[in-house]
C-alpha positions in Angstrom: 118.1 58.9 138.5 118.3 55.9 136.2 117.3 56.1 132.6 116.9 53.4 129.9 117.5 54.4 126.3 116.9 52.3 123.2 119.0 53.0 120.2 118.0 51.8 116.7 120.5 52.0 113.9 119.2 52.3 110.4 117.9 54.6 107.7 114.4 55.9 107.3 113.1 54.5 110.6 109.6 55.3 111.6 110.4 56.7 115.1 106.7 57.1 116.1 105.9 53.5 115.1 108.8 52.2 117.2 107.8 54.3 120.2 104.2 53.2 119.9 105.3 49.5 119.8 107.3 49.9 123.0 104.5 51.8 124.7 102.1 49.0 123.9 104.3 46.6 126.0 103.7 48.6 129.2 101.5 46.6 131.6 98.5 48.7 132.7 96.0 46.0 133.9 96.0 44.4 137.3 96.5 40.6 137.3 93.5 38.4 138.1 95.3 36.2 140.6 97.5 36.8 143.6 100.1 34.6 145.4 98.3 31.7 147.0 95.4 31.5 144.6 94.4 28.0 143.5 94.3 27.9 139.6 94.5 25.5 136.7 97.6 25.8 134.4 97.5 24.7 130.8 100.4 22.3 130.3 98.7 20.6 127.3 95.8 19.9 129.6 94.6 22.0 132.5 96.3 20.9 135.7 95.7 22.1 139.3 98.3 24.4 140.8 98.9 27.4 143.1 100.2 30.8 142.2 103.6 31.1 143.9 104.9 34.3 142.3 103.7 37.2 140.1 105.7 39.0 137.6 108.5 36.4 137.7 111.2 37.0 135.1 108.8 38.8 132.8 106.1 36.2 133.1 102.7 37.1 134.7 102.7 34.0 137.0 104.8 31.2 138.3 102.6 28.3 139.2 103.5 25.3 141.3 101.6 22.3 140.1 99.8 19.9 142.5 102.0 17.0 141.4 104.4 14.8 143.4 107.4 16.9 142.1 105.8 20.3 142.8 106.7 21.2 139.2 106.9 25.0 138.5 105.5 26.3 135.3 105.0 29.8 133.9 102.0 31.7 132.5 103.6 34.3 130.3 100.4 36.5 130.1 97.3 36.6 132.2 94.7 34.9 129.9 92.6 31.8 130.3 94.6 30.1 127.6 97.5 29.8 130.1 95.9 30.0 133.5 92.3 30.0 134.7 90.5 29.9 138.0 89.6 26.5 139.5 
């Protein structure tokens, strides 16, 4: 069985606060979009694209834009600020 352990070095650390902060990072909600969904990605302006991968390298979505280069962009978290439905 694998186990990950975080080690903090220092004096008078608030162990409960550190534990609570890490626990807050655990993803509990399902993502709104699935692979193949047509969306708009915010790249300074909303641009049409398609979800090509979920949970890619720590990002909620990898999106392929509908441009000539098929540019890939990432939505780090699942909120309308980064990605919204078409």
